[in-house]
C-alpha positions in Angstrom: -17.9 -14.8 -2.1 -21.4 -15.1 -0.8 -21.3 -17.9 1.6 -25.1 -18.1 1.7 -26.0 -17.1 -1.8 -29.4 -15.2 -2.7 -31.1 -18.4 -3.8 -30.3 -20.0 -0.2 -31.0 -17.1 1.9 -33.2 -17.9 5.0 -35.5 -16.2 6.9 -34.2 -14.9 10.4 -35.9 -12.9 12.7 -32.8 -11.3 14.3 -29.1 -11.1 13.5 -26.1 -10.0 15.2 -22.4 -9.3 13.9 -19.7 -11.7 14.6 -17.8 -10.9 17.7 -15.3 -12.5 19.8 -17.2 -15.6 20.1 -18.6 -18.1 17.2 -21.0 -19.2 16.1 -23.1 -16.1 16.0 -26.6 -15.8 16.5 -29.0 -15.6 13.5 -32.5 -16.1 14.8 -33.5 -14.8 18.1 -37.0 -16.2 18.2 -36.9 -19.6 16.6 -33.5 -20.6 14.8 -30.1 -21.8 14.9 -26.5 -20.6 15.1 -24.0 -20.1 12.2 -20.3 -19.7 11.9 -18.0 -17.8 9.7 -18.4 -20.4 6.9 -22.2 -20.1 7.0 -22.4 -23.6 8.5 -25.3 -24.2 11.0 -24.5 -25.4 14.6 -27.2 -27.8 14.3 -28.1 -30.0 11.3 -31.8 -29.7 11.2 -33.5 -28.7 14.4 -34.0 -25.2 15.7 -34.6 -23.7 19.0 -37.9 -22.1 20.3 -35.7 -19.3 21.5 -32.0 -18.5 21.6 -29.7 -15.6 22.8 -26.4 -14.4 21.6 -23.3 -16.1 22.6 -21.5 -14.4 25.4 -18.4 -15.8 27.1 -18.9 -19.1 25.2 -22.3 -20.0 26.2 -25.9 -19.2 25.0 -29.2 -19.4 26.6 -31.7 -21.3 24.7 -35.1 -23.0 25.1 -36.5 -25.9 23.4 -39.6 -28.3 23.8 -39.9 -26.9 27.6 -36.3 -27.3 28.2 -34.0 -24.4 29.0 -30.4 -23.7 29.8 -27.0 -23.0 28.3 -25.3 -24.5 25.4 -21.6 -24.2 24.3 -20.5 -23.6 20.9 -20.7 -27.2 20.0 -24.4 -27.2 20.7 -24.0 -29.4 23.8 -26.1 -28.8 26.7 -23.7 -27.4 29.5 -26.4 -26.0 32.1 -30.0 -27.2 32.3 -32.2 -24.9 34.4 -35.3 -25.9 36.2 -38.6 -25.4 34.3 -39.7 -21.8 34.8 -36.2 -20.3 35.3 -35.1 -18.0 32.7 -31.3 -17.2 32.2 -29.6 -13.9 31.2 -26.5 -13.7 29.3 -23.1 -14.4 31.1 -21.0 -11.5 31.8 -17.9 -11.3 33.7 -18.3 -14.8 34.6 -21.7 -15.0 36.1 -25.3 -15.0 34.5 -28.5 -13.6 36.3 -31.2 -16.4 36.3 -35.0 -15.4 37.2 -37.2 -17.5 39.1 -40.3 -15.1 39.3 -42.3 -16.5 36.6 -45.8 -18.0 36.9 -46.0 -21.7 37.5 -42.5 -22.0 39.0 -42.4 -24.4 42.1 -41.5 -22.9 45.4 -38.8 -25.8 45.7 -36.8 -24.1 42.9 -37.7 -20.3 43.5 -34.5 -18.6 44.4 -34.8 -14.7 44.3 -31.9 -12.8 42.7 -29.5 -15.7 42.0 -26.2 -15.4 39.9 -24.5 -18.8 38.6 -21.3 -19.4 37.2 -20.5 -21.2 34.1 -20.7 -24.7 35.8 -24.3 -23.8 36.9 -23.3 -23.4 40.4 -24.7 -20.5 42.6 -22.0 -17.5 42.5 -24.2 -15.0 44.4 -27.5 -14.8 46.1 -29.1 -11.4 46.9 -32.2 -12.0 48.9 -32.7 -8.5 50.2 -32.4 -6.9 46.8 -34.0 -6.8 43.3 -31.5 -7.1 40.5 -31.7 -4.9 37.4 -29.4 -5.8 34.6 -25.8 -7.7 34.3 -22.5 -7.2 35.9 -20.4 -4.6 34.1 -17.3 -3.3 35.6 -17.6 -5.6 38.5 -20.9 -3.9 39.6 -24.7 -4.5 38.9 -27.6 -2.2 39.7 -29.6 -3.4 42.5 -32.6 -2.1 44.3 -32.8 -2.3 48.2 -36.1 -4.0 49.2 -36.0 -1.9 52.4 -35.8 1.6 51.0 -36.9 1.0 47.4 -34.0 3.1 46.0 -31.3 1.7 43.7 -27.5 1.6 43.9 -24.8 -0.9 42.8 -23.5 -4.0 44.4 -20.2 -5.9 43.7 -20.0 -9.8 43.6 -20.0 -10.3 47.2 -23.2 -8.7 47.4 -21.9 -5.4 49.2 -23.0 -2.1 48.3 -20.2 -0.1 46.3 -22.7 2.8 45.2 -25.2 3.2 48.2 -28.8 2.8 47.3 -29.7 6.5 47.2 -31.1 6.9 43.7 -34.3 6.3 41.8 -32.3 4.4 39.3 -29.3 4.3 36.9 -27.7 2.9 33.8 -25.3 0.0 33.6 -21.7 0.9 34.4 -19.5 1.7 31.4 -15.8 2.2 31.5 -16.1 2.4 35.3 -18.8 5.3 35.0 -22.7 5.2 35.4 -25.5 7.8 35.1 -27.8 7.8 38.0 -31.2 9.7 38.7 -31.8 11.6 41.9 -35.1 11.9 43.8 -36.2 14.7 41.4 -35.2 12.7 38.3 -32.2 14.8 37.9 -29.1 13.0 36.2 -25.6 12.8 37.4 -22.4 10.4 37.2 -20.8 8.1 39.6 -17.5 6.3 39.4 -17.0 2.6 40.4 -15.6 3.6 43.9 -19.3 5.1 44.6 -18.2 8.7 44.2 -20.7 11.1 42.7 -18.2 13.0 40.1 -21.0 14.9 38.4 -23.8 16.2 40.5 -27.4 15.4 40.0 -28.6 18.6 38.7 -28.9 18.0 35.0 -31.9 17.1 32.9 -29.9 14.8 30.6 -26.5 13.3 30.3 -25.0 11.6 27.2 -21.9 9.5 27.2 -19.5 10.0 24.3 -16.8 7.6 23.6 -13.1 8.8 23.7 -10.9 6.9 21.4 -7.9 8.2 23.6 -9.4 6.3 26.7 -12.2 6.5 28.9 -15.2 8.8 27.9 -16.6 12.4 28.1 -20.2 13.6 29.2 -22.4 15.8 27.5 -24.5 17.6 30.3 -27.8 19.3 29.3 -30.2 21.7 31.0 -33.5 22.8 29.6 -35.2 26.0 30.5 -39.1 26.4 30.8 -39.1 27.5 27.0 -37.6 24.4 25.9 -34.0 25.9 25.2 -31.2 23.6 25.7 -28.0 24.5 27.4 -25.3 21.9 26.7 -21.8 21.6 28.3 -18.9 19.0 28.4 -17.3 17.3 31.2 -14.3 15.0 31.1 -13.7 11.4 32.3 -13.4 12.8 36.1 -16.3 15.1 36.1 -14.3 18.4 35.4 -16.3 20.8 33.2 -14.5 21.6 30.0 -17.1 23.6 28.4 -19.8 25.3 30.4 -23.5 24.9 29.4 -24.4 27.0 26.3 -26.9 27.2 23.4 -24.6 27.9 20.4 -23.4 24.4 20.0 -25.1 20.9 19.6 -22.6 18.6 21.6 -24.7 15.4 20.8 -24.3 15.4 17.1 -21.6 12.8 17.2 -21.2 10.1 19.9 -17.5 9.7 20.1 -14.4 12.0 20.4 -11.7 11.0 17.9 -8.2 12.2 17.7 -9.0 14.8 20.4 -11.8 16.2 18.1 -15.6 16.4 18.5 -17.9 17.0 15.6 -20.6 19.5 16.5 -23.8 21.2 15.2 -24.1 24.9 15.1 -27.6 25.6 16.1 -27.6 29.1 14.4 -26.4 27.8 11.1 -28.8 25.4 9.3 -29.4 23.7 6.0 -32.7 22.3 4.7 -33.8 19.0 3.3 -37.4 18.0 2.8 -38.7 21.0 4.6 -36.7 20.0 7.7 -33.9 22.1 9.0 -30.4 20.6 10.2 -27.4 22.2 11.7 -24.3 22.8 9.9 -21.3 20.9 11.5 -17.9 21.8 12.4 -15.0 20.4 14.5 -13.9 21.7 17.9 -11.4 20.3 20.4 -12.3 19.4 24.1 -11.8 23.0 25.1 -14.4 24.2 22.7 -12.0 25.7 20.4 -13.1 25.5 16.8 -10.8 23.6 14.6 -12.9 23.4 11.4 -15.6 25.9 10.4 -19.2 24.9 10.2 -19.3 24.3 6.4 -20.5 20.4 6.4 -24.1 19.3 6.0 -23.4 15.6 6.8 -20.3 14.0 8.3 -19.6 10.5 9.4 -19.3 11.8 13.0 -15.6 11.5 13.7 -12.1 10.4 12.4 -11.3 6.8 11.6 -7.7 5.9 10.2 -7.0 9.6 10.0 -9.9 10.4 7.9 -13.4 11.8 8.0 -16.1 11.5 5.2 -18.1 14.9 4.8 -20.6 16.4 2.5 -19.9 20.2 2.3 -22.6 22.7 2.0 -23.5 23.4 -1.5 -21.9 20.2 -2.8 -23.4 17.1 -4.0 -20.1 14.9 -3.8 -18.6 13.3 -0.7 -15.1 13.6 0.0 -12.6 12.4 2.9 -10.8 15.0 4.8 -7.8 15.1 7.3 -7.6 16.8 10.6 -6.6 20.0 8.9 -9.7 20.1 6.9 -7.8 19.1 3.6 -9.5 16.9 1.0 -7.5 13.7 0.7 -9.9 11.6 -1.2 -13.0 12.4 -3.5 -15.6 10.0 -4.5 -17.9 10.1 -7.4 -21.2 12.2 -7.3 -23.0 8.8 -7.7 -22.3 7.9 -4.3 -25.1 8.8 -2.1 -23.4 8.1 1.3 -19.8 7.6 2.2 -18.9 5.9 5.6 -15.6 5.9 7.6 -12.5 3.8 7.0 -12.5 0.5 9.0 -9.6 -2.0 8.7 -8.4 -0.1 5.5 -11.6 0.0 3.7 -14.7 2.5 3.5 -18.2 1.7 2.6 -19.8 3.7 -0.2 -23.5 3.6 -1.0 -24.5 4.4 -4.5 -27.4 6.3 -5.8 -28.5 2.9 -7.3 -28.4 1.4 -3.8 -25.4 -0.8 -4.6 -22.6 -1.1 -2.2 -18.9 -0.9 -2.9 -15.6 -0.7 -0.6 -12.8 1.4 -1.4 -9.2 1.5 0.0 -7.3 4.7 1.0 -6.2 5.3 -2.6 -9.9 5.5 -3.6 -9.6 2.0 -5.5 -12.7 -0.4 -5.3 -11.4 -3.4 -3.7 -14.9 -5.0 -3.0 -18.1 -4.7 -5.1 -20.2 -3.2 -6.4 -22.5 -5.4 -4.7 -26.3 -5.9 -5.3 -26.7 -6.2 -1.5 -27.3 -3.9 1.4 -24.6 -4.7 3.8 -22.2 -3.3 6.5 -18.6 -3.5 7.5 -16.9 -7.0 7.7 -16.1 -8.5 11.3 -14.1 -11.6 11.5 -14.1 -11.8 7.8 -18.0 -11.8 7.2 -20.8 -9.4 7.1 -24.8 -9.9 7.0 -26.3 -8.8 3.9 -29.8 -8.2 2.3 -30.2 -10.3 -0.8 -31.5 -7.2 -2.9 -30.2 -3.8 -1.8 -31.2 -1.9 -4.9 -34.8 -0.9 -3.9 -35.4 0.8 -0.5 -38.8 -0.6 -0.3 -37.4 -4.2 -0.8 -34.8 -3.6 1.8 -37.5 -2.2 4.3 -39.6 -5.4 3.7 -36.5 -7.7 4.0 -35.5 -6.2 7.2 -39.0 -6.4 8.6 -39.3 -10.0 7.5 -35.9 -10.9 8.5 -34.4 -12.1 5.2 -30.6 -12.0 5.5 -27.5 -13.7 4.1 -23.8 -14.0 4.9 -21.0 -12.5 2.9 -17.4 -13.4 3.0 -14.9 -10.8 2.6 -13.2 -11.7 -0.8 -9.9 -10.0 0.3 -9.3 -12.7 2.6 -10.2 -15.6 0.2 -6.5 -16.5 -0.6 -4.9 -14.5 2.1 -2.0 -16.5 3.7 0.1 -15.7 6.8 3.7 -15.2 5.8 4.8 -17.9 8.1 2.4 -20.4 6.4 3.2 -19.8 2.8 6.0 -22.4 2.3 4.1 -25.0 4.4 0.8 -24.6 2.6 2.7 -24.9 -0.8 4.3 -28.2 0.3 0.8 -29.5 1.7 -0.8 -28.8 -1.8 2.1 -30.6 -3.6 1.4 -33.8 -1.3 -2.3 -33.6 -2.0 -3.1 -32.9 1.7 -5.3 -29.8 1.2 -9.0 -30.6 0.5 -11.2 -28.5 -1.7 -13.3 -27.0 1.4 -10.0 -26.1 3.1 -8.4 -24.2 0.1 -9.5 -20.7 0.8 -10.1 -18.3 3.8 -7.2 -19.7 5.7 -7.7 -17.4 8.5 -11.2 -18.5 9.5 -11.6 -20.6 12.4 -11.4 -24.3 11.3 -14.5 -26.3 12.3 -14.6 -30.1 13.5 -16.0 -31.2 10.3 -13.1 -29.5 8.2 -10.4 -30.8 10.7 -11.9 -34.3 10.3 -11.9 -33.8 6.5 -8.2 -33.1 6.6 -7.3 -35.8 8.9 -9.2 -38.2 6.7 -7.6 -37.1 3.7 -4.1 -37.4 5.3 -4.8 -41.1 6.1 -6.0 -41.9 2.6 -2.8 -40.3 1.2 -0.7 -42.2 3.5 -2.2 -45.4 3.2 -3.5 -45.3 -0.3 -6.9 -46.7 0.7 -10.1 -44.8 0.7 -12.0 -44.2 3.9 -15.6 -45.2 3.7 -18.0 -44.6 6.5 -19.7 -47.6 7.9 -23.5 -47.8 7.0 -25.9 -47.4 10.0 -28.8 -49.7 9.6 
């Protein structure tokens, strides 16, 4: 089921996935918002600019007016002219007053507001960079010009001793020393990895926390990479044999790595063969793979073995559990019980753990489903078309057909009885797990009144 069919595809300049809040953004420059049903938040009008929803609110601009709306489209916070708002994070949003033309009466440097529009924090002695994450935000001391991190009271937790840093993630942040060397601090302000490395990469760990790839580069451009755990303890000393940044996640205690001395060639370029190691550097699977999906999901990882043209899914022992046809040009990991396959004809299918095609093939270029829907290109069979559509922002919304008649076990009997009584309307007779909208709820309520009274409800005409 395609909620927005190809004939109705609209031109959107940017899109985003459906996350924990809905509606989701479909146009970041001049647009509207759309929910799981493909229904627009506003019937006709569009915004001059709109941001993603975050914590139930979204920053928008229209006709010189700026502020935040809720998921019904109602203005909740209106900002003075010239004040620009960031997304809400951890209950507060950074609003900027330093744009040309703003009056001195409303100019407030480094202000954070809460979801009622009231001031939550003023920081006149610092410059703010970014948004709150893990209770901290990066700030520059106006006195020294150096960066650190403050909490929601404005107090320094990480002293302003650095040239800069990244936002905190899982209570860790990369910081840069005076010499532009990188290290890592924790949320208590402790430097757990010293600022001696040329680059540091953060890898997610599905067991919790994260690990860090630390990199040094000599005068000849040779890179030495090591691995440190969440607390900064070195697990693998810097070395040159392995490329530890091949994957960006540790799954099931395993890390996919590239072997720098073992390569394969494609279109004149050389790429390292891949294998799997544990966090101590012990080899678990030999370097026999040209391409992998980067890690294990739902116990399996997709791989293309050296010398082969067929993708397969392997378990943690390296045994092939599932093979796919050679007409598949790319196989992705399993997510929510299905894996995406892209064919040599550019069509997309989704298979289950038994290898059965449960969705598709689709003449769309799309990704995994999130909250029951995914954004798609209307024609995914031609790579040139895909490129042009991506550039021009032509997208549609596809609903997961597996969910069309999926009913929670506790609701089966009640739904059957409601259908017998004529209480289920046509637009509410599918995708029962989707969030009901006010219009759909009103439709059910009106139908209930009609069924009970035997009288048709006719809206009053507005002259």
